[in-house]
VMD Tcl script that draws the C-alpha trace (Angstrom):
set ca {
  {221.11 -61.62 -28.03}
  {222.54 -65.05 -27.50}
  {225.80 -66.21 -25.98}
  {227.23 -65.90 -22.50}
  {227.16 -62.56 -20.72}
  {229.88 -61.61 -18.26}
  {229.71 -58.63 -15.87}
  {232.15 -57.26 -13.35}
  {231.14 -58.78 -9.99}
  {229.99 -56.66 -7.06}
  {229.65 -53.62 -9.28}
  {225.99 -53.89 -10.33}
  {223.62 -52.83 -7.61}
  {225.94 -50.43 -5.82}
  {224.76 -46.97 -4.83}
  {226.81 -45.46 -7.62}
  {224.96 -45.09 -10.89}
  {227.73 -46.16 -13.22}
  {227.43 -45.90 -16.97}
  {228.26 -49.06 -18.85}
  {229.35 -49.76 -22.37}
  {228.91 -53.09 -24.14}
  {231.83 -54.35 -26.17}
  {231.80 -57.44 -28.30}
  {235.20 -59.10 -28.48}
  {236.11 -60.05 -32.01}
  {237.82 -63.23 -30.95}
  {234.71 -64.42 -29.10}
  {231.67 -63.31 -31.06}
  {229.28 -65.40 -28.98}
  {230.25 -63.74 -25.72}
  {229.19 -60.32 -24.54}
  {231.32 -58.37 -22.07}
  {230.05 -55.49 -20.01}
  {232.90 -53.04 -19.40}
  {232.44 -50.23 -16.91}
  {233.47 -46.75 -17.79}
  {234.95 -44.46 -15.14}
  {232.18 -41.90 -15.61}
  {229.40 -41.67 -13.09}
  {225.96 -40.34 -13.72}
  {226.15 -38.10 -10.65}
  {228.89 -36.05 -12.29}
  {231.78 -37.10 -10.02}
  {234.72 -38.98 -11.45}
  {235.93 -40.39 -8.16}
  {234.50 -39.62 -4.74}
  {237.81 -40.47 -3.06}
  {239.71 -38.12 -5.36}
  {237.31 -35.31 -4.49}
  {238.12 -35.91 -0.82}
  {241.84 -35.75 -1.62}
  {241.42 -32.45 -3.45}
  {239.36 -31.08 -0.58}
  {242.02 -32.15 1.90}
  {244.71 -30.28 -0.05}
  {242.60 -27.11 -0.25}
  {241.69 -27.35 3.44}
  {245.35 -27.65 4.42}
  {246.15 -24.38 2.63}
  {243.30 -22.61 4.41}
  {244.40 -24.10 7.72}
  {247.97 -22.86 7.38}
  {246.71 -19.36 6.56}
  {244.60 -19.45 9.72}
  {247.71 -20.29 11.74}
  {249.10 -16.86 10.76}
  {246.16 -15.04 12.32}
  {245.09 -14.43 15.91}
  {244.34 -16.82 18.77}
  {240.85 -17.79 17.66}
  {242.02 -18.62 14.15}
  {244.96 -20.60 15.50}
  {242.66 -22.62 17.74}
  {240.33 -23.35 14.81}
  {243.31 -24.22 12.61}
  {244.51 -26.76 15.18}
  {241.10 -28.46 15.08}
  {241.08 -28.35 11.28}
  {244.48 -30.01 11.25}
  {242.90 -33.05 12.89}
  {240.28 -33.11 10.12}
  {242.95 -32.77 7.43}
  {244.82 -35.77 8.82}
  {241.59 -37.75 9.21}
  {240.66 -37.17 5.57}
  {243.88 -38.96 4.64}
  {242.36 -42.23 5.83}
  {238.84 -41.39 4.70}
  {239.59 -41.15 0.98}
  {241.07 -44.64 0.88}
  {238.17 -46.04 2.89}
  {235.63 -44.46 0.55}
  {237.43 -45.82 -2.51}
  {237.41 -49.36 -1.11}
  {233.86 -49.12 0.22}
  {232.36 -47.85 -3.03}
  {234.51 -50.07 -5.21}
  {236.12 -47.11 -6.98}
  {239.75 -47.84 -6.12}
  {242.10 -47.38 -9.07}
  {245.80 -47.12 -9.83}
  {245.49 -43.40 -10.42}
  {243.58 -42.97 -7.17}
  {246.33 -44.71 -5.22}
  {249.02 -42.48 -6.75}
  {246.87 -39.38 -6.37}
  {246.39 -40.20 -2.69}
  {250.18 -40.37 -2.27}
  {250.54 -37.03 -4.08}
  {247.96 -35.51 -1.76}
  {249.83 -36.85 1.25}
  {253.05 -35.30 -0.03}
  {251.49 -31.90 -0.63}
  {249.80 -31.74 2.77}
  {252.75 -33.10 4.71}
  {255.37 -30.95 2.98}
  {253.36 -27.75 3.32}
  {253.01 -28.31 7.07}
  {256.72 -29.02 7.51}
  {257.73 -26.02 5.39}
  {255.25 -23.74 7.16}
  {256.39 -24.60 10.69}
  {260.02 -24.26 9.61}
  {259.17 -20.87 8.11}
  {257.82 -19.85 11.52}
  {261.20 -20.77 12.96}
  {260.00 -23.62 15.17}
  {262.75 -25.94 13.93}
  {265.63 -26.13 11.49}
  {265.01 -25.79 7.76}
  {266.85 -29.10 7.38}
  {263.74 -30.89 8.63}
  {261.56 -30.08 5.59}
  {264.56 -30.53 3.29}
  {265.06 -34.10 4.53}
  {261.35 -34.89 4.35}
  {260.91 -33.40 0.88}
  {264.06 -35.08 -0.48}
  {262.96 -38.44 0.89}
  {259.55 -37.93 -0.71}
  {261.05 -37.11 -4.13}
  {263.27 -40.19 -4.07}
  {260.59 -42.64 -2.98}
  {258.05 -41.20 -5.41}
  {260.61 -41.52 -8.20}
  {261.00 -45.23 -7.55}
  {257.24 -45.64 -7.32}
  {256.82 -43.89 -10.66}
  {259.30 -46.28 -12.27}
  {257.51 -49.22 -10.67}
  {254.14 -47.91 -11.85}
  {255.45 -47.70 -15.41}
  {256.26 -51.40 -15.11}
  {252.78 -52.28 -13.89}
  {253.61 -52.35 -10.17}
  {252.07 -50.40 -7.32}
  {253.31 -48.99 -3.99}
  {250.84 -51.04 -1.95}
  {248.71 -54.14 -2.24}
  {249.39 -57.40 -4.01}
  {251.13 -55.63 -6.91}
  {253.64 -53.81 -4.75}
  {257.20 -53.53 -6.03}
  {258.51 -54.27 -2.54}
  {259.80 -57.83 -2.26}
  {260.91 -58.61 1.30}
  {258.45 -59.01 4.14}
  {260.11 -56.42 6.33}
  {260.00 -53.83 3.54}
  {256.33 -54.54 2.94}
  {255.63 -54.26 6.65}
  {257.55 -51.02 7.15}
  {256.40 -49.26 3.98}
  {253.27 -50.87 2.59}
  {251.32 -52.33 5.50}
  {248.28 -50.48 6.78}
  {249.64 -50.75 10.32}
  {252.90 -48.99 9.48}
  {251.17 -46.32 7.43}
  {248.65 -45.76 10.22}
  {251.37 -45.42 12.87}
  {253.30 -42.94 10.74}
  {250.12 -41.01 9.97}
  {249.17 -40.79 13.64}
  {252.70 -39.66 14.51}
  {252.52 -36.84 11.97}
  {249.09 -35.88 13.26}
  {250.40 -35.66 16.82}
  {253.34 -33.50 15.71}
  {251.28 -31.05 13.67}
  {248.53 -30.77 16.28}
  {251.07 -30.32 19.09}
  {252.85 -27.55 17.21}
  {249.46 -25.96 16.58}
  {248.72 -26.11 20.30}
  {252.08 -24.48 20.96}
  {251.15 -21.61 18.67}
  {247.77 -21.36 20.41}
  {249.48 -21.22 23.80}
  {251.69 -18.31 22.81}
  {248.82 -16.50 21.11}
  {246.58 -17.05 24.14}
  {249.22 -15.70 26.52}
  {249.54 -12.60 24.37}
  {245.80 -12.09 23.88}
  {244.68 -12.58 27.46}
  {247.86 -11.23 29.10}
  {248.38 -14.46 31.00}
  {251.15 -14.32 33.52}
  {252.50 -17.80 32.95}
  {256.11 -18.77 33.53}
  {258.13 -19.09 30.34}
  {258.86 -22.63 31.42}
  {255.48 -23.82 30.09}
  {256.04 -22.42 26.63}
  {259.59 -23.71 26.48}
  {258.56 -27.16 27.72}
  {255.81 -27.33 25.09}
  {258.30 -26.44 22.36}
  {260.88 -28.94 23.63}
  {258.30 -31.73 23.61}
  {257.33 -30.67 20.11}
  {260.93 -30.88 18.95}
  {261.27 -34.40 20.33}
  {258.13 -35.39 18.41}
  {259.46 -33.69 15.27}
  {262.75 -35.57 15.25}
  {261.08 -38.88 16.07}
  {258.80 -38.35 13.07}
  {261.71 -37.42 10.80}
  {263.60 -40.55 11.84}
  {260.50 -42.65 11.07}
  {260.19 -40.89 7.71}
  {263.77 -41.74 6.76}
  {263.58 -45.32 8.06}
  {260.41 -45.96 6.04}
  {262.04 -44.51 2.94}
  {265.24 -46.55 3.00}
  {263.54 -49.93 2.31}
  {261.70 -48.42 -0.66}
  {264.96 -47.29 -2.25}
  {266.80 -50.49 -1.43}
  {264.03 -52.78 -2.61}
  {263.68 -50.75 -5.81}
  {267.32 -50.83 -6.79}
  {266.51 -53.44 -9.44}
  {264.20 -50.86 -11.03}
  {266.57 -47.90 -10.83}
  {269.69 -49.80 -11.87}
  {268.17 -51.97 -14.57}
  {269.65 -51.56 -18.02}
  {267.08 -51.34 -20.75}
  {268.04 -50.63 -24.32}
  {265.64 -49.67 -27.09}
  {265.20 -52.37 -29.68}
  {266.42 -51.55 -33.15}
  {264.02 -51.63 -36.05}
  {264.10 -54.94 -37.82}
  {265.42 -56.94 -34.85}
}
mol new
graphics top color blue
foreach p $ca { graphics top sphere $p radius 0.5 }
foreach p [lrange $ca 0 end-1] q [lrange $ca 1 end] { graphics top cylinder $p $q radius 0.2 }
display resetview
């Protein structure tokens, strides 16, 4: 064939065996474009998305283990660290393998919401803190995800160069890797600490430890301080998203009439 051939850079030669399709553009018959399909010969659609699904499933198993005896609670606390770690791993894999996509970014956020909300609801169900904590976190998540859905429909993304956030401070608080990492570490500390608290009580009961109640109460009090710090961070990171997206939520769009 003759004419110029264009291929997506940095895609050919990767460890992923990607299937390609060749499409000739009608407007440029002398040019051949190689367009990559999102199907992989190894049978996986997206490695990062598989990690996200695994993280969600693992979180459900982990919470069930927290309802069992001391040994299960101790294992569940360790698994919680893995669940939180997988949150950063899926994004790293997507960037490393060049499989990042708009759907993957939104699916990662959905996975975060499911894991985070289930932990908050579960610990509230155990009576460790007020039910208002998960209500605030879940409500904030619904509102911010709503604005992100509207932005996505307009071709914008929560993070990256196509983010719908405009001001620098909003991008730093909500979209920067530093801010997301700090918030993620804070949540990890809270969930692991509460898991350790459950392990402490289960260990005292299992081994008949004669420890003063002060230790258990102090552990719970520290956990509550961490919980409310995390909730405040959650709300503060959500406010800029809503404020910066007011032009999306309050915009007036009318359907065009036929013939106009």
